[in-house]
C-alpha positions, 0 to 999 in steps of 0.5 A: 554266201560267206560260208561258201566263200570261207570254204569251211576254213580253207579259204586261205589255201583254196583261193590262192590255188584258184588264182594260180590255176587261172594265172597258168591257164591265162599264160598257156593261152597268151604264150603262143601268141607272144612267141609267134609275134617274137618269131615273126618279128625276128624272121622279118628282120632276117629277111630284110637283112638278107635282102639288103645284102643281095646285089640289086639287079636292074631289069636290063641285067635280069633279061640278059 
């Protein structure tokens, strides 16, 4: 087992390469979810601001 973990003397190059690979893989998996959360939050804020700017109409004004 230790011989396999040593990777024939190249362990100091192989294991960091695996770490970088899995880090990039995890980031590729998480980035869209984080982006979606950020965009959704921005859109909700924009919609709230637009709705607060609109003059509110009463039901009597809407039916007239």
